[in-house]
C-alpha positions, 0 to 999 in steps of 0.5 A: 687630886694631889698635894702640890708640895707633899709632906707626910707630916702635913696632911690636913686639908680644907676645911680642917685648916680653917681658923674656926674649925675645931679639928680632931685627930684619930687614935685607937683608944684600945692601944693608945696609939695614933690611927695610921690614916689620921690627919697630921698638922700643923698647918702650913702657916704653923697653926696647931691643927689638929686641936686634939685627938678623939677615939675613932677606932671600932666605934659602935654606931647606928647604920642607915636603915636601922641596926648598928655597925662598927666603924673606924676613922676620922668620921667617928672621931669627929662625931665623938668630938662634936658630941663632947662640944654639944654636951659642953654647950648644953652645960654652959648655955642651956643649963646657964653655967656659962651663958656667954660661951663662944667658940674660943672658950669651947676650944680652951675648955676642951684643950685644958681638959685633954689627957697627955701621953707620957713622954710626948711634948704638946702641942704636936702635929699628931695629937694636937694638945692631947686626947679628948677627956670630957671629965678632965674638961669639967674638972678643969672648969671646976678650978676656973672659979679661982682663976681670971680670964685673959685673952691671948692671941696666937698666930695673929688671929686665933684667939685663945682664952688663958686663965691666970690665978687671981691670988 
């Protein structure tokens, strides 16, 4: 297989380009640099993908048949993002803190909590809206009590929840 119109700055493929997918780029969490094989966006219709960036360099994980192994790449970064989503859903739905949590709200919470690298402009095609920071996500949620939710539409179909001050 090959790209029909190759562009080294647009390397994401299906299913990561779908509107509903929450997509992670991969970075080396030791050096705070993008992992070279990480997919880059935006999509061809200029939607922001990847959504954010998660650590995926030398991640310790279990291996088939038992034991552990160290792996690098987009698969461990996606697993880190999936774990963060699971914890957020547990907090919201299972523990009753936000029982009406849905995909757009999860995306909004995670994006609001991202960490930004100094000097970078966000969103960007390499890092998306920033680096996954679950503590930052919960800190931003803590501040939402004084905010009012407003639904915004991005690129005609993607729903993003924006929070404006009530005061």
